[in-house]
Every structure is written in C-alpha cells, then in structure tokens.
BAFI-3210 file (N, C-alpha, C; in Angstrom, 3 decimals, decimal comma, padded with zeros to 6 digits):
// residues 221
n [1|2|3|4|5|6|7|8|9|10|11|12|13|14|15|16|17|18|19|20|21|22|23|24|25|26|27|28|29|30|31|32|33|34|35|36|37|38|39|40|41|42|43|44|45|46|47|48|49|50|51|52|53|54|55|56|57|58|59|60|61|62|63|64|65|66|67|68|69|70|71|72|73|74|75|76|77|78|79|80|81|82|83|84|85|86|87|88|89|90|91|92|93|94|95|96|97|98|99|100|101|102|103|104|105|106|107|108|109|110|111|112|113|114|115|116|117|118|119|120|121|122|123|124|125|126|127|128|129|130|131|132|133|134|135|136|137|138|139|140|141|142|143|144|145|146|147|148|149|150|151|152|153|154|155|156|157|158|159|160|161|162|163|164|165|166|167|168|169|170|171|172|173|174|175|176|177|178|179|180|181|182|183|184|185|186|187|188|189|190|191|192|193|194|195|196|197|198|199|200|201|202|203|204|205|206|207|208|209|210|211|212|213|214|215|216|217|218|219|220|221]
n.u [118,071|116,625|113,941|110,570|108,400|105,302|104,145|101,058|098,950|096,550|094,934|092,733|091,522|089,616|086,916|084,079|083,994|083,911|085,313|085,921|086,666|089,666|091,301|093,313|096,377|097,288|099,947|102,239|101,420|102,262|104,926|106,355|106,211|107,547|109,951|110,449|110,882|112,798|114,875|115,090|116,408|114,906|113,704|111,422|108,404|106,367|102,732|099,748|096,126|095,989|098,583|101,366|100,903|100,553|097,946|098,170|096,766|096,126|095,929|097,660|100,081|100,985|103,167|106,621|107,540|107,034|109,181|111,108|110,628|111,167|112,048|110,345|108,064|108,827|109,038|106,125|105,132|105,606|104,003|103,966|101,874|099,080|098,145|100,420|102,404|104,257|102,920|103,076|105,721|106,144|106,669|105,204|102,534|101,559|098,931|098,442|097,178|094,342|091,897|091,217|091,708|089,162|087,609|088,802|089,991|088,310|086,630|088,501|089,898|092,242|093,489|091,505|092,460|095,137|094,824|093,302|094,965|097,167|096,152|095,450|097,722|099,122|100,871|102,124|099,448|098,909|097,965|096,904|094,981|092,488|093,448|092,909|090,294|090,708|090,116|087,293|084,094|086,137|086,982|087,971|089,085|087,250|085,032|084,407|084,435|087,556|088,161|086,823|086,402|088,983|090,833|090,923|091,940|091,137|090,386|088,182|084,723|083,839|086,360|085,914|083,662|084,232|085,953|084,124|083,621|081,989|079,469|079,806|081,412|081,575|080,838|081,098|083,901|084,559|082,145|081,744|083,651|083,120|080,731|081,547|082,631|084,827|086,231|086,351|088,649|088,590|090,756|091,990|091,079|092,667|095,140|098,024|097,662|097,774|096,880|097,744|096,816|097,395|098,681|097,777|098,221|097,438|096,670|095,251|095,110|096,532|098,748|099,450|100,888|103,888|104,247|102,970|104,414|106,616|105,871|105,378|108,071|109,131|107,689|108,741|111,473]
n.v [107,191|108,547|106,956|108,382|108,514|109,630|109,999|109,389|110,602|110,911|113,729|113,536|113,301|112,099|110,000|110,405|112,704|112,284|112,955|110,914|108,643|108,768|108,755|108,329|108,204|105,025|104,066|102,150|101,629|103,594|103,688|101,443|101,130|103,473|102,891|100,677|101,759|103,702|102,359|101,065|102,877|104,982|108,310|109,815|111,731|113,320|113,862|115,629|116,229|118,839|119,343|120,107|118,855|115,129|113,135|110,239|107,151|106,153|103,353|102,255|102,405|100,777|098,290|097,234|097,944|100,562|101,672|102,023|103,942|106,541|108,385|108,370|109,265|112,003|113,109|112,970|115,019|117,262|117,715|118,266|120,437|118,457|120,134|121,771|119,846|119,133|116,865|115,407|115,249|112,513|108,974|107,289|106,769|106,526|105,691|105,752|104,147|103,981|104,847|107,547|108,501|107,859|109,934|112,118|111,719|111,231|112,488|114,393|117,398|117,911|115,369|114,131|114,866|114,261|111,343|111,065|112,121|110,482|107,856|108,524|108,671|106,384|106,037|104,204|103,628|103,158|101,641|101,028|099,057|101,238|103,256|102,978|104,739|107,025|106,602|106,588|107,286|108,792|110,116|109,829|111,965|111,671|111,156|108,618|106,090|106,048|103,448|101,941|098,859|098,058|095,505|095,063|095,730|096,051|097,387|095,121|094,681|092,698|092,911|095,401|095,273|093,080|095,066|096,148|098,636|099,356|100,419|103,040|104,340|106,581|105,389|101,818|100,778|098,712|098,112|100,719|101,050|098,673|099,619|101,415|100,214|098,282|095,636|094,136|092,228|089,897|089,062|086,740|087,608|090,085|089,038|089,137|090,327|091,116|093,048|093,278|094,962|095,920|099,006|099,314|098,784|097,211|096,857|094,860|095,310|096,316|094,358|093,969|096,205|096,275|094,447|095,601|097,643|096,865|095,454|097,971|098,830|096,866|097,028|099,620|099,101]
n.w [096,466|099,173|100,868|101,953|104,606|105,743|109,037|110,259|112,884|115,673|117,391|119,041|122,530|124,185|124,766|123,158|124,368|127,237|130,147|131,705|130,268|128,864|125,980|122,900|120,783|120,241|121,657|120,814|117,896|116,548|117,371|116,991|113,927|113,592|114,410|112,717|109,994|110,649|111,027|108,566|107,084|106,158|105,938|108,218|108,933|111,571|111,502|112,701|112,893|113,965|114,727|117,170|120,414|121,256|122,324|124,296|124,631|127,860|128,316|126,538|127,433|129,304|130,771|129,885|127,232|126,494|127,618|125,948|123,990|124,336|122,786|120,540|121,897|122,957|120,269|119,569|121,318|119,601|117,074|113,690|111,842|109,707|107,652|106,640|105,909|102,985|101,073|098,794|098,474|099,846|099,875|101,054|102,983|106,385|108,675|111,952|114,661|117,286|119,520|119,415|116,626|115,586|115,665|115,056|112,407|110,190|107,557|107,695|106,031|104,994|105,101|103,727|101,026|100,802|100,773|098,136|096,583|097,051|096,164|093,276|092,196|092,717|094,934|098,111|100,271|103,788|106,978|110,448|112,683|114,356|112,419|109,984|109,882|108,532|106,121|105,667|104,169|102,539|099,573|095,683|093,187|091,272|092,373|093,478|096,332|098,024|099,081|097,905|096,441|097,274|099,003|102,504|106,113|109,510|112,781|113,940|113,937|115,830|117,585|118,441|120,216|122,071|123,526|124,728|123,334|121,038|121,019|121,904|119,732|117,032|114,870|113,575|112,544|110,849|109,640|108,409|106,240|104,663|103,682|101,905|100,261|100,156|100,521|103,462|105,278|107,706|110,385|112,819|116,198|117,766|117,046|114,949|111,873|108,470|105,462|102,063|099,298|096,223|096,290|098,766|102,224|104,846|108,741|111,037|114,077|117,022|117,338|115,040|113,835|113,835|111,458|109,546|108,979|108,027|105,715|104,165|104,279|102,471|100,316|099,382|098,857]
ca.u [117,000|115,891|112,520|110,449|107,103|104,258|103,501|100,077|098,469|095,665|095,098|091,781|091,997|088,633|085,985|082,729|084,053|083,678|086,262|086,313|086,969|090,443|092,021|094,515|096,972|097,791|101,451|102,985|100,974|103,420|106,466|106,939|106,277|108,607|111,538|110,930|110,982|114,098|116,122|115,480|116,980|113,844|112,997|110,003|108,038|105,358|101,805|098,365|095,402|096,023|099,770|101,434|101,029|099,611|097,330|098,606|095,738|096,849|096,185|098,624|101,439|101,324|104,343|107,925|107,649|107,037|110,627|112,224|109,917|111,326|112,242|108,847|107,216|109,599|108,549|104,747|104,732|105,340|103,799|103,354|100,320|099,077|098,324|101,705|103,308|104,343|102,456|103,897|107,268|106,469|106,372|103,789|101,927|100,680|097,642|098,466|095,566|094,047|090,346|090,923|091,110|087,474|087,116|089,370|090,526|086,981|086,078|089,348|089,865|093,851|093,606|090,964|093,417|096,416|094,353|092,904|096,731|098,199|095,610|095,386|099,290|099,628|101,845|101,553|098,667|098,987|097,285|096,784|094,083|091,760|093,921|091,683|089,107|091,042|089,549|085,808|083,819|086,974|086,718|088,777|088,725|086,106|083,684|084,266|085,155|088,857|088,354|085,861|087,144|089,888|090,864|091,759|091,739|091,002|089,879|086,987|083,395|084,200|087,216|085,310|082,570|085,211|086,674|083,000|083,301|081,158|078,465|080,578|082,122|080,775|080,553|081,828|084,885|084,286|080,677|081,803|084,751|082,241|079,527|082,385|083,169|086,080|086,702|087,314|089,176|088,616|091,685|091,798|090,952|094,039|096,497|098,994|096,968|097,711|096,350|098,001|096,056|098,211|099,638|097,066|098,482|096,572|096,489|093,914|095,233|097,847|099,417|099,925|101,596|105,137|104,048|102,188|105,257|107,590|105,403|105,674|109,403|109,636|106,962|109,729|112,786]
ca.v [108,429|108,091|107,010|108,766|108,457|110,625|109,197|110,561|110,112|111,764|114,810|113,543|112,621|111,892|108,981|111,190|113,913|112,018|113,147|109,515|107,789|109,264|108,029|109,256|107,305|103,479|104,134|101,181|101,966|105,087|103,728|100,221|101,316|104,792|102,334|099,953|102,950|104,758|100,908|100,847|104,429|106,273|109,470|109,782|112,692|112,948|114,940|115,245|117,346|120,159|119,587|120,035|117,536|114,288|112,359|108,897|106,493|105,602|101,923|101,766|102,432|099,564|097,334|097,553|098,398|101,979|102,068|101,868|104,603|107,527|109,254|109,030|110,239|113,072|113,703|113,219|116,363|118,422|117,254|119,064|120,064|118,266|120,948|122,565|119,146|118,906|115,794|115,394|114,568|111,256|107,970|106,289|107,550|105,468|106,243|104,889|103,836|104,482|105,411|109,146|108,583|107,649|111,303|113,426|111,422|111,075|113,920|115,661|117,829|117,607|114,214|113,556|115,641|113,276|110,064|111,047|112,240|109,148|106,909|108,534|108,667|105,274|105,813|103,765|104,144|102,177|102,316|099,724|099,405|102,416|104,300|103,077|105,543|108,240|106,272|106,457|108,337|109,547|110,087|110,229|113,247|111,172|110,843|107,400|106,268|105,874|102,160|101,168|097,504|097,422|094,513|095,703|094,962|097,376|096,882|094,953|094,757|091,821|093,453|096,656|094,460|092,732|095,878|096,983|100,256|099,418|101,708|104,520|105,145|107,447|104,572|100,995|100,943|097,628|098,321|101,778|100,654|097,535|100,233|102,287|099,234|097,952|094,197|094,109|090,830|089,907|087,660|086,258|088,928|090,578|088,265|089,531|090,279|092,401|092,878|094,166|095,098|096,785|100,097|099,496|098,058|097,410|096,019|094,730|095,589|096,695|093,245|093,914|097,584|096,228|093,780|096,443|098,693|095,975|095,489|099,007|098,815|095,727|097,627|100,680|098,736]
ca.w [096,793|100,391|100,971|102,959|104,892|106,677|109,878|110,790|114,313|116,193|118,652|120,150|123,627|124,728|123,926|123,502|125,195|128,474|131,085|132,466|129,250|127,905|124,675|121,978|119,904|120,908|121,350|119,826|116,464|115,968|117,802|116,106|112,636|113,368|114,651|111,905|109,009|111,001|110,721|106,896|106,447|105,606|106,586|108,675|109,467|112,140|111,609|113,328|112,378|114,738|115,142|118,673|121,282|120,521|123,424|124,052|125,286|128,887|128,363|125,727|128,078|130,324|130,463|129,709|125,741|127,025|128,159|124,479|123,278|125,009|121,565|119,751|122,812|122,843|118,923|119,659|121,872|119,109|115,938|112,238|111,279|108,441|106,368|106,955|105,252|101,137|101,175|097,317|098,888|100,547|099,296|101,593|104,153|107,599|109,725|113,117|115,269|118,977|119,214|118,811|115,335|115,059|115,925|114,290|111,295|109,447|107,136|107,768|104,799|104,735|105,138|102,230|099,872|100,583|100,223|097,047|095,611|096,841|095,178|092,291|092,159|092,958|096,030|099,414|101,577|105,106|108,174|111,238|113,478|113,976|111,472|108,640|110,199|107,800|104,830|105,883|103,511|101,794|097,633|094,918|092,508|090,280|093,141|094,192|097,475|098,139|099,379|096,912|095,455|097,835|100,355|103,340|107,275|110,497|113,903|113,739|115,156|117,113|118,403|119,389|121,028|123,171|124,194|125,236|122,811|119,982|120,864|122,077|118,824|116,280|113,840|113,539|111,310|109,530|108,754|107,580|105,123|103,872|103,168|101,165|099,118|100,537|100,947|104,383|105,582|109,273|110,934|114,254|117,053|118,421|116,426|113,977|110,433|107,495|103,772|101,310|098,144|095,685|097,283|100,068|103,424|106,439|109,962|111,749|115,251|117,583|117,210|113,512|113,240|113,074|110,163|108,373|108,524|107,369|104,408|103,515|103,759|101,417|099,119|098,720|098,760]
c.u [116,609|114,512|111,973|108,711|106,410|103,729|102,306|099,240|097,558|095,822|093,897|091,978|090,783|087,285|084,480|082,616|083,990|085,278|086,964|086,803|088,424|091,071|093,036|094,860|097,563|099,165|102,315|102,818|101,890|104,588|107,112|107,026|107,737|110,000|111,705|111,577|112,408|115,047|116,200|115,897|115,834|113,451|111,629|109,511|106,528|104,200|100,777|097,694|095,424|097,660|099,847|101,467|100,242|099,038|097,819|097,541|096,640|096,716|097,108|100,217|101,813|102,567|105,787|108,407|107,722|108,352|111,340|111,747|110,251|111,267|111,286|108,140|107,721|108,933|106,945|104,481|104,982|105,197|103,836|101,980|100,458|098,928|099,467|102,693|103,357|104,035|103,087|105,028|107,354|106,256|105,450|103,689|101,144|099,908|098,051|097,448|095,149|092,630|090,099|091,063|089,760|087,109|087,381|090,184|089,401|086,621|087,295|089,904|091,425|093,875|092,966|091,840|094,628|095,751|094,008|094,067|097,271|097,698|095,677|097,043|099,990|100,705|101,108|100,697|098,824|098,478|096,947|095,672|092,740|092,462|093,319|090,643|089,775|090,488|087,976|085,340|084,696|086,720|087,962|088,394|087,396|085,322|083,540|085,139|086,604|089,268|087,977|086,537|088,448|089,878|091,702|091,471|091,766|090,784|088,495|085,992|083,503|084,777|086,681|084,507|083,303|085,852|085,342|082,711|082,558|080,324|078,783|081,421|081,098|080,098|081,140|082,843|084,684|083,249|080,963|082,550|084,023|081,177|080,433|082,749|084,131|085,576|087,264|087,453|089,414|089,707|091,239|091,942|091,885|095,465|096,898|097,995|097,038|097,335|097,176|097,428|096,582|099,001|098,833|097,770|098,171|096,734|095,652|094,013|096,238|098,836|099,889|100,554|102,969|105,089|103,512|103,559|106,338|107,207|105,409|107,079|109,707|108,548|108,144|110,753|112,957]
c.v [107,882|108,012|107,478|108,713|109,438|109,931|109,929|110,157|111,370|112,794|114,520|112,773|112,146|110,864|109,618|112,012|113,567|112,175|111,479|108,696|108,336|108,539|109,064|108,370|106,036|103,688|103,234|101,046|102,963|104,208|102,400|100,497|102,576|103,957|101,418|100,766|103,348|103,526|100,636|102,102|105,265|107,395|109,733|110,943|112,640|113,845|114,700|116,643|118,662|120,697|119,694|118,536|116,612|113,588|110,930|108,291|105,862|103,979|101,419|101,792|101,714|098,498|097,903|098,191|099,800|102,588|102,685|103,268|106,113|108,923|109,557|109,846|111,471|113,915|113,912|114,593|117,682|118,063|118,463|118,919|119,401|118,717|121,466|121,269|119,307|117,427|115,149|114,687|113,268|110,292|107,141|107,483|106,361|106,059|105,176|105,024|104,330|105,011|106,522|109,270|108,749|109,039|112,441|113,067|111,645|112,359|115,065|116,040|117,375|115,983|113,436|113,772|114,372|112,024|110,192|111,758|110,939|108,010|107,190|108,464|107,425|104,827|104,792|104,117|102,930|102,609|101,121|100,325|100,084|103,588|104,241|104,186|107,009|107,806|106,516|107,566|109,166|109,472|110,509|111,438|113,236|110,883|109,720|107,256|105,447|104,183|101,566|099,982|097,135|096,509|095,088|094,993|096,615|096,920|096,414|094,944|094,071|092,256|094,525|096,129|094,120|093,637|096,994|098,484|100,223|100,848|103,175|105,327|105,780|106,537|103,134|100,880|100,045|097,804|099,708|101,591|099,681|098,526|101,322|101,573|098,661|096,230|093,959|092,533|090,762|088,567|087,195|087,679|089,035|089,882|089,428|089,101|091,213|092,086|093,850|093,886|096,122|097,859|099,982|098,366|098,169|096,465|095,915|095,600|096,065|095,667|093,484|095,394|097,545|095,454|094,927|097,302|098,147|095,923|096,616|098,955|097,736|096,297|098,819|100,143|097,894]
c.w [098,083|100,613|102,141|103,505|106,207|107,163|110,483|111,924|114,905|117,356|119,461|121,282|124,382|123,874|124,461|124,343|126,701|129,032|131,595|131,440|128,165|126,829|124,086|121,081|120,535|120,421|120,532|117,993|115,938|116,206|117,301|114,650|112,471|113,344|113,110|110,207|109,132|110,561|109,217|106,218|106,088|106,379|106,914|109,582|110,405|112,134|112,254|112,712|112,925|114,842|116,703|118,990|120,829|121,734|123,521|125,278|126,503|128,911|127,562|126,389|129,060|129,868|130,147|128,259|125,824|126,965|126,811|123,887|123,342|123,716|120,708|120,746|122,867|121,477|119,143|120,565|121,382|117,762|114,768|111,872|109,837|107,121|105,805|106,052|103,630|101,048|099,902|097,371|099,271|099,827|099,857|102,838|105,000|108,527|110,972|113,922|116,714|118,873|118,864|117,814|114,843|115,247|114,897|112,697|109,863|108,655|107,319|106,428|103,986|104,261|103,679|100,867|099,817|100,084|098,594|095,951|095,602|096,087|093,915|091,610|092,060|094,270|097,278|100,134|102,542|106,182|109,272|112,240|113,467|113,146|110,336|108,555|109,173|106,626|104,979|105,412|102,472|099,972|097,143|094,404|091,581|091,094|093,796|095,467|097,362|098,243|098,357|096,028|096,174|099,163|101,142|104,693|108,159|111,728|113,659|114,613|116,036|118,323|119,432|120,140|122,284|124,164|124,832|124,696|121,738|119,990|121,389|120,802|117,711|115,004|113,972|112,266|110,414|108,960|108,070|106,419|104,411|103,135|102,125|100,012|099,150|101,082|102,166|105,008|106,926|109,858|112,369|115,512|117,884|118,015|114,929|112,692|109,387|106,064|103,169|099,997|097,269|095,952|098,310|101,316|104,613|107,204|110,557|113,296|116,013|117,281|115,817|112,867|112,804|111,709|109,258|108,156|107,669|105,802|103,743|103,117|102,571|100,282|098,143|098,540|097,642]
res [x|x|x|x|x|x|x|x|x|x|x|x|x|x|x|x|x|x|x|x|x|x|x|x|x|x|x|x|x|x|x|x|x|x|x|x|x|x|x|x|x|x|x|x|x|x|x|x|x|x|x|x|x|x|x|x|x|x|x|x|x|x|x|x|x|x|x|x|x|x|x|x|x|x|x|x|x|x|x|x|x|x|x|x|x|x|x|x|x|x|x|x|x|x|x|x|x|x|x|x|x|x|x|x|x|x|x|x|x|x|x|x|x|x|x|x|x|x|x|x|x|x|x|x|x|x|x|x|x|x|x|x|x|x|x|x|x|x|x|x|x|x|x|x|x|x|x|x|x|x|x|x|x|x|x|x|x|x|x|x|x|x|x|x|x|x|x|x|x|x|x|x|x|x|x|x|x|x|x|x|x|x|x|x|x|x|x|x|x|x|x|x|x|x|x|x|x|x|x|x|x|x|x|x|x|x|x|x|x|x|x|x|x|x|x|x|x|x|x|x|x]
***
C-alpha cells in the first residue's frame, strides 16, 4: 500500500494586515518535505484553509533553491480546501510553516478536527517552524490539549525576537504551546533540530524541514 501525506499550508499573506509586511508560506518548508515524500514514493496532497492560491513569503524566495521548486510553486497556485479532503485516508499530516500560519492555522475548525482524529487514531502528526501554530489551543475529543504532555519543538521565542517579529505576532508560539502543556525543546537558533515523541514529529525552523520530513518517512516505512 502506498503511504500518503497531507501537506497543509497557509493562505494568510500579511503580518497584522499591514500591506508593507507581506508574509505567507516559507517555500522551503513545503518544497523540501514535498520532495522527500515524493522520493519515498508517497502520495502527497496539498491543502490550505481556503484552498486556491498560496502566498509565498518574499524572503523565502531568495537564492538558487527556489529554481528547482517550479513544480511545487505551480501546485501551490491551486491547492485544495482542507474541508474537502477525506483526511481519514492519510497516514500522516505535515504542517509547513511561514508566519502566515500564525493567523489562519489556530482555531481553524477543519485543522482541529484532523488533529483530534490523528491523535486519537495514533497517526503521524508533523510540523515545522511556525507549522505547530496549528496545535495552538487544539483539543482532543476528551477536552485535553492535543499537545499536553507531548515533547515537541517549533520556532522559538528567541528566534522570533531575532527577526524582530515577536511583538507583531498574535502570540508567541513557544509560550502558547508550553501553556497548552507541551514539553517545548529548544535547539540552537536557526540550526537543524527535530524532536520525535511517539507519533509527533516537529522541526524547529526552516533548516529543519527536510530532516522532519525524513523522520516521517522513516516512521512510515
């Protein structure tokens, strides 16, 4: 049986709705996992809260890496809506990051339904950088926070401060997940760092996207 992963990305394109602060998906955090999953022979579908076109953070388009990402950039112009996905058919879910996720992942009903189902069913829940914003205040059917008692990582308060964006965010990701009962594990700033705890696999920052996806592949194979 071919394994399948649902890759979830943001639709939100501005920090604090400020025209001068464009944001969105951090391209490599979707592109690298996509290539890793494809190379492993997995089926990969991409969905977003609203479907359709996904904004890319302009800062993630610098450099040569974007050259080889034409395939996924094309796919990101026409994503499926999360609510239209039969999420029970996927072996793993992967939340890509980018600051846009801080606005449209938390409290999103379809995302919360998926998280509750995947947690209760023991399926793989994975995320990188700001992708764990999906976990913020999400609960299982018994009313417990999805991340309560889970060791994980994500973009740290220190990393957010270093970018000068901590005060612009709706909340501090690390602090929020800690308040939900997660054991947040901090690695070196901007260095590859992943945490696997049971069926949760998380990466701290953009440098951790490929390693997080490889950990998902290893868990599924």
